[in-house]
N, C-alpha and C positions, 0 to 999 in steps of 0.2 A: 504494500500500500504506500502511496506517496503522501506522506503526512504534511510536507511543506509545499506541495504543489496546489495552487488554488483550484484547478479543475483537473483532477486526476484521471477522469474518464477520457478527456480530450488528449491528455499526455499519453495515456495508454494506447489510444487509437492511432496516434502519430507513430509511436514506437512499433506497434504491430504492423502498420503500413510500411515502415522503413525495413523491418525484418523481412517482409515479403519481397520488397524490391531487392534487398541484398541477396536473398536466396536466389532470385531469378538471375541476378548478375553473376553470382557464383556458378549457377548451372550453365549460363552462356559461356563463361570462361572455361569451364570444363569441356564443353563442346568445341570451343575454338581450339583448345589445346589438342584435342583428339584430331581435329581437322588438320592442324599443323603437323602432327605426327604422321598422319596419313599422307600428307603431301611430301614429307621427308622420305617416307618409305617408297613413295612412287619414284622419286628421283634416284633412289638407290637400286630399285628393281626395274628390269626392262618390262615393257608391256606384254611381251610374250610369256614371261614367267608368271605374271599375275592373272593373265587372261583378260585384263581390263585395260583399255586404252586411256590415254590422257583425256580424250574427249568424254569418255564415260565418267571419269572422275570429275571433270568440270561440270558435267550435267548434275552429278550428285551434289556438288558444292552449290550450284544454282538452286537446286531444290531446297537445300538447307537455308539458303538466303531467303527464298520466297516464303518458306514456312516460318521465318522469324527466329530460327534457331541460332543463326549467326548474324553479326552486323555486316554492313557493307564493307567496313574497313577489314574485318576478319576475312571476308570473302576475297577481297582484292589481294590481301597478303598471301592467302593459300593459293589463289590462282597464279600469282606471280611465281611462287615456288614450283608449282606444277609445270609452268611453261619454261622454266629455266633449263 
């Protein structure tokens, strides 16, 4: 309980809202990290060994972007790694 806060219910609502935002950001960061790792593995492996072409991986990245799972900046960074 917030004894020294004039309106503890409002403070609680703000904190719960921020926790939800932080959790979403954390999840997006985990997804972005996974995408970056996937892009790194792609540059190390040839398309023949994985059975997946760079175009296929770019399409997957685009789907993640469209779904809101990654940000535009994360998409561009992963795409750049794939194309290198």
